[in-house]
PAVEXRO-710160 format. One record per atom (N, C-alpha, C): residue in three letters; x, y, z. Coordinates in steps of 0.1 Angstrom, whole numbers, padded with zeros to 4 digits. Example, Ala and Ser with C-alpha at 12.3 -4.5 7.8 and 13.67 -1.06 7.14 Angstrom:
2
[lummi "ala"; [0132; -0057; 0078]];
[lummi "ala"; [0123; -0045; 0078]];
[lummi "ala"; [0132; -0033; 0078]];
[lummi "ser"; [0128; -0022; 0071]];
[lummi "ser"; [0137; -0011; 0071]];
[lummi "ser"; [0129; 0000; 0079]];
//
This chain:
130
[lummi "unk"; [-0440; 0072; 0362]];
[lummi "unk"; [-0429; 0069; 0353]];
[lummi "unk"; [-0416; 0075; 0361]];
[lummi "unk"; [-0406; 0067; 0359]];
[lummi "unk"; [-0394; 0073; 0365]];
[lummi "unk"; [-0387; 0084; 0359]];
[lummi "unk"; [-0378; 0091; 0364]];
[lummi "unk"; [-0372; 0104; 0359]];
[lummi "unk"; [-0364; 0098; 0346]];
[lummi "unk"; [-0357; 0086; 0348]];
[lummi "unk"; [-0349; 0081; 0337]];
[lummi "unk"; [-0358; 0079; 0324]];
[lummi "unk"; [-0370; 0072; 0326]];
[lummi "unk"; [-0378; 0069; 0314]];
[lummi "unk"; [-0384; 0083; 0308]];
[lummi "unk"; [-0386; 0092; 0317]];
[lummi "unk"; [-0392; 0104; 0313]];
[lummi "unk"; [-0382; 0112; 0304]];
[lummi "unk"; [-0369; 0112; 0308]];
[lummi "unk"; [-0357; 0117; 0300]];
[lummi "unk"; [-0356; 0110; 0287]];
[lummi "unk"; [-0359; 0097; 0287]];
[lummi "unk"; [-0358; 0090; 0274]];
[lummi "unk"; [-0369; 0095; 0266]];
[lummi "unk"; [-0381; 0096; 0271]];
[lummi "unk"; [-0393; 0101; 0263]];
[lummi "unk"; [-0390; 0115; 0257]];
[lummi "unk"; [-0385; 0123; 0266]];
[lummi "unk"; [-0381; 0137; 0261]];
[lummi "unk"; [-0370; 0137; 0251]];
[lummi "unk"; [-0361; 0129; 0252]];
[lummi "unk"; [-0350; 0127; 0242]];
[lummi "unk"; [-0355; 0123; 0229]];
[lummi "unk"; [-0366; 0114; 0229]];
[lummi "unk"; [-0372; 0109; 0217]];
[lummi "unk"; [-0379; 0120; 0210]];
[lummi "unk"; [-0385; 0128; 0220]];
[lummi "unk"; [-0392; 0140; 0214]];
[lummi "unk"; [-0384; 0151; 0208]];
[lummi "unk"; [-0372; 0151; 0213]];
[lummi "unk"; [-0362; 0161; 0208]];
[lummi "unk"; [-0358; 0157; 0192]];
[lummi "unk"; [-0356; 0143; 0192]];
[lummi "unk"; [-0354; 0138; 0179]];
[lummi "unk"; [-0365; 0141; 0169]];
[lummi "unk"; [-0376; 0139; 0174]];
[lummi "unk"; [-0389; 0142; 0165]];
[lummi "unk"; [-0388; 0157; 0160]];
[lummi "unk"; [-0386; 0166; 0169]];
[lummi "unk"; [-0385; 0181; 0167]];
[lummi "unk"; [-0375; 0183; 0157]];
[lummi "unk"; [-0362; 0178; 0158]];
[lummi "unk"; [-0352; 0179; 0149]];
[lummi "unk"; [-0356; 0175; 0134]];
[lummi "unk"; [-0362; 0162; 0134]];
[lummi "unk"; [-0366; 0156; 0122]];
[lummi "unk"; [-0377; 0166; 0115]];
[lummi "unk"; [-0386; 0171; 0122]];
[lummi "unk"; [-0397; 0181; 0118]];
[lummi "unk"; [-0391; 0194; 0112]];
[lummi "unk"; [-0382; 0199; 0120]];
[lummi "unk"; [-0375; 0211; 0117]];
[lummi "unk"; [-0368; 0209; 0102]];
[lummi "unk"; [-0362; 0198; 0102]];
[lummi "unk"; [-0354; 0194; 0089]];
[lummi "unk"; [-0364; 0193; 0077]];
[lummi "unk"; [-0377; 0187; 0080]];
[lummi "unk"; [-0386; 0185; 0070]];
[lummi "unk"; [-0392; 0199; 0065]];
[lummi "unk"; [-0395; 0206; 0077]];
[lummi "unk"; [-0400; 0220; 0074]];
[lummi "unk"; [-0390; 0229; 0064]];
[lummi "unk"; [-0378; 0228; 0068]];
[lummi "unk"; [-0369; 0236; 0060]];
[lummi "unk"; [-0369; 0230; 0044]];
[lummi "unk"; [-0369; 0217; 0044]];
[lummi "unk"; [-0368; 0211; 0030]];
[lummi "unk"; [-0381; 0215; 0022]];
[lummi "unk"; [-0393; 0215; 0029]];
[lummi "unk"; [-0404; 0220; 0022]];
[lummi "unk"; [-0404; 0235; 0019]];
[lummi "unk"; [-0398; 0243; 0027]];
[lummi "unk"; [-0397; 0257; 0024]];
[lummi "unk"; [-0386; 0258; 0011]];
[lummi "unk"; [-0377; 0250; 0012]];
[lummi "unk"; [-0367; 0252; 0001]];
[lummi "unk"; [-0371; 0247; -0013]];
[lummi "unk"; [-0378; 0235; -0012]];
[lummi "unk"; [-0381; 0228; -0024]];
[lummi "unk"; [-0396; 0227; -0027]];
[lummi "unk"; [-0405; 0232; -0018]];
[lummi "unk"; [-0420; 0230; -0021]];
[lummi "unk"; [-0425; 0216; -0016]];
[lummi "unk"; [-0438; 0216; -0013]];
[lummi "unk"; [-0443; 0205; -0007]];
[lummi "unk"; [-0444; 0193; -0018]];
[lummi "unk"; [-0448; 0197; -0030]];
[lummi "unk"; [-0449; 0187; -0040]];
[lummi "unk"; [-0436; 0180; -0043]];
[lummi "unk"; [-0425; 0188; -0044]];
[lummi "unk"; [-0411; 0182; -0047]];
[lummi "unk"; [-0409; 0173; -0036]];
[lummi "unk"; [-0411; 0177; -0024]];
[lummi "unk"; [-0407; 0168; -0012]];
[lummi "unk"; [-0415; 0156; -0010]];
[lummi "unk"; [-0429; 0157; -0015]];
[lummi "unk"; [-0437; 0146; -0015]];
[lummi "unk"; [-0435; 0136; -0026]];
[lummi "unk"; [-0427; 0141; -0036]];
[lummi "unk"; [-0424; 0132; -0048]];
[lummi "unk"; [-0412; 0121; -0045]];
[lummi "unk"; [-0406; 0117; -0055]];
[lummi "unk"; [-0395; 0107; -0054]];
[lummi "unk"; [-0383; 0113; -0049]];
[lummi "unk"; [-0381; 0126; -0050]];
[lummi "unk"; [-0369; 0134; -0045]];
[lummi "unk"; [-0357; 0130; -0051]];
[lummi "unk"; [-0356; 0125; -0063]];
[lummi "unk"; [-0345; 0122; -0071]];
[lummi "unk"; [-0337; 0132; -0076]];
[lummi "unk"; [-0343; 0144; -0079]];
[lummi "unk"; [-0335; 0155; -0085]];
[lummi "unk"; [-0337; 0168; -0078]];
[lummi "unk"; [-0335; 0167; -0065]];
[lummi "unk"; [-0336; 0179; -0056]];
[lummi "unk"; [-0323; 0187; -0056]];
[lummi "unk"; [-0324; 0199; -0055]];
[lummi "unk"; [-0312; 0207; -0054]];
[lummi "unk"; [-0305; 0204; -0041]];
[lummi "unk"; [-0292; 0207; -0040]];
[lummi "unk"; [-0283; 0205; -0028]];
[lummi "unk"; [-0291; 0212; -0015]];
[lummi "unk"; [-0292; 0205; -0005]];
[lummi "unk"; [-0299; 0211; 0008]];
[lummi "unk"; [-0291; 0223; 0012]];
[lummi "unk"; [-0298; 0233; 0019]];
[lummi "unk"; [-0292; 0244; 0024]];
[lummi "unk"; [-0282; 0241; 0035]];
[lummi "unk"; [-0273; 0250; 0039]];
[lummi "unk"; [-0264; 0247; 0050]];
[lummi "unk"; [-0270; 0242; 0062]];
[lummi "unk"; [-0281; 0249; 0066]];
[lummi "unk"; [-0287; 0247; 0079]];
[lummi "unk"; [-0294; 0232; 0077]];
[lummi "unk"; [-0300; 0229; 0065]];
[lummi "unk"; [-0306; 0217; 0064]];
[lummi "unk"; [-0295; 0205; 0065]];
[lummi "unk"; [-0283; 0208; 0059]];
[lummi "unk"; [-0272; 0198; 0061]];
[lummi "unk"; [-0268; 0196; 0075]];
[lummi "unk"; [-0268; 0206; 0082]];
[lummi "unk"; [-0265; 0207; 0097]];
[lummi "unk"; [-0274; 0197; 0104]];
[lummi "unk"; [-0288; 0201; 0100]];
[lummi "unk"; [-0299; 0193; 0107]];
[lummi "unk"; [-0297; 0179; 0103]];
[lummi "unk"; [-0294; 0175; 0092]];
[lummi "unk"; [-0292; 0161; 0088]];
[lummi "unk"; [-0281; 0154; 0097]];
[lummi "unk"; [-0270; 0161; 0097]];
[lummi "unk"; [-0259; 0155; 0104]];
[lummi "unk"; [-0262; 0154; 0120]];
[lummi "unk"; [-0270; 0165; 0124]];
[lummi "unk"; [-0275; 0164; 0139]];
[lummi "unk"; [-0284; 0152; 0140]];
[lummi "unk"; [-0293; 0150; 0131]];
[lummi "unk"; [-0302; 0139; 0132]];
[lummi "unk"; [-0295; 0125; 0133]];
[lummi "unk"; [-0285; 0124; 0124]];
[lummi "unk"; [-0277; 0110; 0124]];
[lummi "unk"; [-0270; 0110; 0138]];
[lummi "unk"; [-0265; 0121; 0143]];
[lummi "unk"; [-0257; 0121; 0156]];
[lummi "unk"; [-0266; 0118; 0168]];
[lummi "unk"; [-0278; 0124; 0166]];
[lummi "unk"; [-0288; 0122; 0178]];
[lummi "unk"; [-0293; 0107; 0178]];
[lummi "unk"; [-0296; 0102; 0165]];
[lummi "unk"; [-0300; 0088; 0165]];
[lummi "unk"; [-0289; 0077; 0170]];
[lummi "unk"; [-0277; 0081; 0167]];
[lummi "unk"; [-0266; 0071; 0172]];
[lummi "unk"; [-0266; 0071; 0188]];
[lummi "unk"; [-0267; 0084; 0193]];
[lummi "unk"; [-0266; 0085; 0208]];
[lummi "unk"; [-0279; 0081; 0215]];
[lummi "unk"; [-0290; 0083; 0208]];
[lummi "unk"; [-0304; 0079; 0213]];
[lummi "unk"; [-0304; 0065; 0215]];
[lummi "unk"; [-0299; 0057; 0206]];
[lummi "unk"; [-0300; 0043; 0206]];
[lummi "unk"; [-0291; 0038; 0218]];
[lummi "unk"; [-0280; 0043; 0220]];
[lummi "unk"; [-0272; 0039; 0233]];
[lummi "unk"; [-0280; 0044; 0247]];
[lummi "unk"; [-0286; 0055; 0247]];
[lummi "unk"; [-0292; 0059; 0257]];
[lummi "unk"; [-0304; 0052; 0261]];
[lummi "unk"; [-0312; 0048; 0249]];
[lummi "unk"; [-0324; 0040; 0253]];
[lummi "unk"; [-0320; 0026; 0257]];
[lummi "unk"; [-0310; 0021; 0251]];
[lummi "unk"; [-0307; 0007; 0257]];
[lummi "unk"; [-0302; 0008; 0272]];
[lummi "unk"; [-0294; 0018; 0276]];
[lummi "unk"; [-0290; 0019; 0290]];
[lummi "unk"; [-0303; 0022; 0299]];
[lummi "unk"; [-0311; 0031; 0296]];
[lummi "unk"; [-0323; 0034; 0303]];
[lummi "unk"; [-0331; 0022; 0305]];
[lummi "unk"; [-0334; 0015; 0293]];
[lummi "unk"; [-0343; 0003; 0294]];
[lummi "unk"; [-0336; -0008; 0302]];
[lummi "unk"; [-0324; -0010; 0302]];
[lummi "unk"; [-0316; -0019; 0309]];
[lummi "unk"; [-0318; -0016; 0324]];
[lummi "unk"; [-0315; -0004; 0328]];
[lummi "unk"; [-0317; 0001; 0341]];
[lummi "unk"; [-0331; -0001; 0347]];
[lummi "unk"; [-0340; 0002; 0339]];
[lummi "unk"; [-0355; 0000; 0343]];
[lummi "unk"; [-0357; -0014; 0345]];
[lummi "unk"; [-0354; -0023; 0335]];
[lummi "unk"; [-0356; -0038; 0337]];
[lummi "unk"; [-0349; -0043; 0349]];
[lummi "unk"; [-0337; -0038; 0353]];
[lummi "unk"; [-0329; -0043; 0365]];
[lummi "unk"; [-0333; -0036; 0378]];
[lummi "unk"; [-0343; -0027; 0376]];
[lummi "unk"; [-0347; -0020; 0388]];
[lummi "unk"; [-0336; -0010; 0393]];
[lummi "unk"; [-0328; -0005; 0385]];
[lummi "unk"; [-0319; 0004; 0390]];
[lummi "unk"; [-0323; 0018; 0386]];
[lummi "unk"; [-0326; 0025; 0397]];
[lummi "unk"; [-0331; 0039; 0396]];
[lummi "unk"; [-0327; 0046; 0409]];
[lummi "unk"; [-0320; 0057; 0409]];
[lummi "unk"; [-0315; 0063; 0421]];
[lummi "unk"; [-0311; 0079; 0416]];
[lummi "unk"; [-0308; 0086; 0425]];
[lummi "unk"; [-0305; 0100; 0423]];
[lummi "unk"; [-0294; 0101; 0412]];
[lummi "unk"; [-0285; 0093; 0412]];
[lummi "unk"; [-0274; 0093; 0403]];
[lummi "unk"; [-0279; 0089; 0389]];
[lummi "unk"; [-0287; 0079; 0388]];
[lummi "unk"; [-0292; 0077; 0374]];
[lummi "unk"; [-0301; 0088; 0368]];
[lummi "unk"; [-0308; 0092; 0377]];
[lummi "unk"; [-0318; 0103; 0374]];
[lummi "unk"; [-0310; 0116; 0369]];
[lummi "unk"; [-0300; 0118; 0377]];
[lummi "unk"; [-0291; 0129; 0374]];
[lummi "unk"; [-0285; 0127; 0360]];
[lummi "unk"; [-0279; 0114; 0358]];
[lummi "unk"; [-0272; 0112; 0345]];
[lummi "unk"; [-0282; 0112; 0333]];
[lummi "unk"; [-0293; 0108; 0336]];
[lummi "unk"; [-0305; 0109; 0324]];
[lummi "unk"; [-0307; 0123; 0321]];
[lummi "unk"; [-0309; 0131; 0333]];
[lummi "unk"; [-0311; 0147; 0331]];
[lummi "unk"; [-0300; 0153; 0323]];
[lummi "unk"; [-0288; 0150; 0327]];
[lummi "unk"; [-0277; 0156; 0320]];
[lummi "unk"; [-0276; 0152; 0306]];
[lummi "unk"; [-0278; 0140; 0302]];
[lummi "unk"; [-0280; 0136; 0289]];
[lummi "unk"; [-0290; 0145; 0281]];
[lummi "unk"; [-0302; 0145; 0285]];
[lummi "unk"; [-0312; 0152; 0278]];
[lummi "unk"; [-0309; 0167; 0277]];
[lummi "unk"; [-0304; 0174; 0287]];
[lummi "unk"; [-0302; 0188; 0287]];
[lummi "unk"; [-0289; 0191; 0277]];
[lummi "unk"; [-0279; 0183; 0278]];
[lummi "unk"; [-0268; 0184; 0270]];
[lummi "unk"; [-0270; 0182; 0255]];
[lummi "unk"; [-0280; 0172; 0253]];
[lummi "unk"; [-0284; 0170; 0238]];
[lummi "unk"; [-0293; 0182; 0234]];
[lummi "unk"; [-0301; 0188; 0242]];
[lummi "unk"; [-0309; 0199; 0238]];
[lummi "unk"; [-0299; 0210; 0233]];
[lummi "unk"; [-0289; 0213; 0243]];
[lummi "unk"; [-0279; 0223; 0241]];
[lummi "unk"; [-0271; 0220; 0228]];
[lummi "unk"; [-0266; 0207; 0226]];
[lummi "unk"; [-0260; 0202; 0215]];
[lummi "unk"; [-0268; 0205; 0202]];
[lummi "unk"; [-0282; 0203; 0203]];
[lummi "unk"; [-0289; 0204; 0190]];
[lummi "unk"; [-0290; 0218; 0186]];
[lummi "unk"; [-0292; 0228; 0196]];
[lummi "unk"; [-0292; 0242; 0193]];
[lummi "unk"; [-0279; 0247; 0187]];
[lummi "unk"; [-0268; 0243; 0194]];
[lummi "unk"; [-0255; 0248; 0190]];
[lummi "unk"; [-0251; 0243; 0176]];
[lummi "unk"; [-0255; 0230; 0174]];
[lummi "unk"; [-0253; 0224; 0161]];
[lummi "unk"; [-0260; 0231; 0150]];
[lummi "unk"; [-0273; 0233; 0152]];
[lummi "unk"; [-0282; 0240; 0143]];
[lummi "unk"; [-0277; 0253; 0139]];
[lummi "unk"; [-0272; 0261; 0150]];
[lummi "unk"; [-0268; 0274; 0146]];
[lummi "unk"; [-0253; 0275; 0141]];
[lummi "unk"; [-0246; 0264; 0141]];
[lummi "unk"; [-0232; 0263; 0135]];
[lummi "unk"; [-0221; 0270; 0143]];
[lummi "unk"; [-0224; 0270; 0157]];
[lummi "unk"; [-0214; 0275; 0167]];
[lummi "unk"; [-0203; 0265; 0166]];
[lummi "unk"; [-0191; 0268; 0164]];
[lummi "unk"; [-0179; 0260; 0165]];
[lummi "unk"; [-0174; 0259; 0180]];
[lummi "unk"; [-0166; 0250; 0182]];
[lummi "unk"; [-0158; 0248; 0195]];
[lummi "unk"; [-0166; 0242; 0206]];
[lummi "unk"; [-0179; 0249; 0210]];
[lummi "unk"; [-0185; 0245; 0221]];
[lummi "unk"; [-0195; 0231; 0219]];
[lummi "unk"; [-0197; 0230; 0206]];
[lummi "unk"; [-0206; 0219; 0202]];
[lummi "unk"; [-0200; 0205; 0209]];
[lummi "unk"; [-0188; 0202; 0208]];
[lummi "unk"; [-0182; 0190; 0214]];
[lummi "unk"; [-0184; 0190; 0229]];
[lummi "unk"; [-0183; 0200; 0235]];
[lummi "unk"; [-0185; 0201; 0250]];
[lummi "unk"; [-0198; 0195; 0254]];
[lummi "unk"; [-0209; 0200; 0246]];
[lummi "unk"; [-0222; 0195; 0250]];
[lummi "unk"; [-0223; 0180; 0247]];
[lummi "unk"; [-0217; 0176; 0235]];
[lummi "unk"; [-0216; 0162; 0231]];
[lummi "unk"; [-0209; 0153; 0243]];
[lummi "unk"; [-0198; 0158; 0248]];
[lummi "unk"; [-0191; 0150; 0258]];
[lummi "unk"; [-0199; 0152; 0272]];
[lummi "unk"; [-0207; 0162; 0274]];
[lummi "unk"; [-0214; 0163; 0286]];
[lummi "unk"; [-0226; 0152; 0284]];
[lummi "unk"; [-0233; 0151; 0273]];
[lummi "unk"; [-0241; 0139; 0271]];
[lummi "unk"; [-0237; 0126; 0274]];
[lummi "unk"; [-0224; 0123; 0269]];
[lummi "unk"; [-0217; 0111; 0272]];
[lummi "unk"; [-0214; 0109; 0287]];
[lummi "unk"; [-0210; 0119; 0294]];
[lummi "unk"; [-0209; 0118; 0308]];
[lummi "unk"; [-0222; 0114; 0314]];
[lummi "unk"; [-0233; 0119; 0311]];
[lummi "unk"; [-0246; 0115; 0316]];
[lummi "unk"; [-0249; 0100; 0313]];
[lummi "unk"; [-0246; 0095; 0301]];
[lummi "unk"; [-0247; 0081; 0298]];
[lummi "unk"; [-0239; 0072; 0306]];
[lummi "unk"; [-0226; 0077; 0307]];
[lummi "unk"; [-0216; 0068; 0315]];
[lummi "unk"; [-0219; 0068; 0328]];
[lummi "unk"; [-0224; 0078; 0334]];
[lummi "unk"; [-0228; 0078; 0348]];
[lummi "unk"; [-0238; 0067; 0351]];
[lummi "unk"; [-0248; 0066; 0341]];
[lummi "unk"; [-0259; 0055; 0343]];
[lummi "unk"; [-0253; 0042; 0341]];
[lummi "unk"; [-0244; 0040; 0332]];
[lummi "unk"; [-0237; 0028; 0330]];
[lummi "unk"; [-0229; 0022; 0342]];
[lummi "unk"; [-0222; 0032; 0348]];
[lummi "unk"; [-0213; 0029; 0361]];
[lummi "unk"; [-0224; 0024; 0372]];
[lummi "unk"; [-0235; 0030; 0372]];
[lummi "unk"; [-0245; 0026; 0384]];
[lummi "unk"; [-0250; 0013; 0380]];
[lummi "unk"; [-0252; 0009; 0368]];
[lummi "unk"; [-0256; -0004; 0364]];
[lummi "unk"; [-0245; -0015; 0368]];
[lummi "unk"; [-0234; -0011; 0365]];
[lummi "unk"; [-0223; -0020; 0368]];
[lummi "unk"; [-0220; -0023; 0382]];
[lummi "unk"; [-0224; -0012; 0391]];
[lummi "unk"; [-0222; -0013; 0404]];
[lummi "unk"; [-0233; -0023; 0410]];
[lummi "unk"; [-0245; -0024; 0404]];
[lummi "unk"; [-0256; -0032; 0409]];
[lummi "unk"; [-0255; -0046; 0408]];
//
């Protein structure tokens, strides 16, 4: 498996970890039976759960673009050190972004977001060159 596809797999696993963390916090806050029910009248989520919900949405949006670019590159046979580096930057920046987002650290969160975009754009430019 190429480095780029491996980074896509790891990015998908990151999304799964974030979703499971969010679900775990919901169960701790509301109880298993409340979370297993209709969830129509649950209390407002905690601040951390709200952050994880926003993080989930943000990661989903970016993972769609990343997956598309990686799969296009794979189908086109475009894989080199630049695309591998771009995919790695995307993953590691998204991991850092997730940690910073969950902890609520201001200011540096956008830096990791833009670093992940840089990784994505790097791959796109390699595709456009081919």
